[in-house]
C-alpha positions in Angstrom: 23.5 -27.7 -29.5 23.1 -26.7 -26.2 19.6 -26.5 -24.3 19.0 -22.5 -24.6 19.2 -23.1 -28.3 17.5 -26.7 -28.3 14.6 -25.2 -26.7 14.6 -22.0 -29.1 14.4 -24.0 -31.9 11.4 -26.3 -30.8 9.8 -22.6 -29.9 10.0 -21.8 -33.8 8.3 -24.8 -34.6 5.6 -25.5 -32.2 2.1 -25.9 -33.7 0.0 -25.4 -30.8 -3.3 -26.2 -32.2 -1.6 -30.1 -32.5 -2.2 -30.9 -28.9 -5.5 -30.2 -28.4 -6.9 -32.6 -25.8 -3.5 -33.8 -24.5 -2.6 -33.1 -21.0 1.4 -34.1 -20.2 4.8 -33.2 -19.1 7.6 -34.6 -21.5 11.1 -34.0 -20.9 13.9 -34.4 -23.5 17.2 -35.6 -22.8 20.6 -36.1 -24.9 22.1 -39.4 -22.5 22.1 -38.2 -19.1 21.7 -34.3 -19.8 18.1 -33.2 -19.9 17.5 -30.7 -23.0 14.0 -29.0 -21.8 10.9 -30.3 -20.8 7.4 -28.6 -21.4 3.9 -28.8 -20.3 1.1 -29.5 -22.8 -2.5 -28.3 -21.3 -5.4 -26.8 -23.0 -3.8 -26.2 -26.6 -0.7 -24.6 -25.0 3.0 -25.3 -24.2 5.0 -24.3 -21.9 8.8 -24.6 -21.6 9.9 -25.0 -18.3 13.2 -27.2 -18.1 12.7 -28.0 -14.1 9.2 -29.5 -14.5 8.3 -33.0 -13.3 7.6 -35.1 -16.2 5.1 -38.0 -17.4 7.9 -39.4 -19.7 11.4 -38.2 -20.6 12.1 -39.1 -24.2 16.2 -40.1 -24.4 18.5 -39.6 -27.1 21.6 -40.8 -28.0 22.8 -37.0 -28.9 20.5 -33.4 -28.9 21.3 -33.6 -32.7 19.1 -37.0 -32.9 16.5 -35.4 -30.6 16.4 -32.1 -32.9 16.2 -34.7 -36.0 13.4 -36.8 -34.7 10.9 -33.6 -33.2 11.6 -31.6 -36.3 10.9 -34.5 -38.9 14.3 -35.1 -40.3 15.1 -38.5 -38.7 12.1 -41.0 -38.2 11.5 -41.8 -34.7 11.1 -45.8 -35.3 14.7 -46.0 -37.2 16.3 -44.3 -34.1 14.3 -46.6 -31.7 14.9 -49.5 -33.5 18.7 -48.2 -33.5 18.9 -47.8 -30.1 19.3 -43.9 -30.6 15.9 -42.8 -28.8 14.0 -44.5 -25.8 11.4 -43.4 -23.2 11.9 -43.5 -19.6 7.8 -43.4 -18.7 4.6 -43.5 -20.8 6.2 -44.6 -24.4 2.8 -43.7 -26.2 3.2 -39.8 -25.6 5.8 -40.1 -28.3 2.8 -38.9 -30.6 3.0 -35.6 -29.2 6.5 -34.9 -30.5 4.7 -34.6 -34.0 3.5 -31.1 -32.4 6.8 -29.4 -33.5 6.4 -31.6 -37.4 4.3 -30.2 -40.2 1.9 -32.3 -41.2 2.2 -35.0 -38.8 -1.3 -36.1 -37.2 -0.8 -35.7 -33.3 -4.3 -37.2 -32.4 -4.0 -39.6 -29.3 -4.0 -43.2 -30.3 -7.2 -45.2 -29.7 
């Protein structure tokens, strides 16, 4: 899956109200290849692959990344298997829930 298709898939799944109160810039990568980046602010999501990220979530493949952000794979399982890691502020991983129906994306206390 190329970065254009990956980003289009994420855009189709956004629950913008899920990120109210979150201000962060997040990049998603498969190995050394950046798939996309997005900024969250004021309940909105803005995609721009060139954004400087607060955290980069690195996956072993684009398929793993898509599976985790869309809910077909569990992030903790992928993390424990070494298929998912964070370069930066790991607690921002909760934000990935904005692409997953029914997932609480409230920041941890």
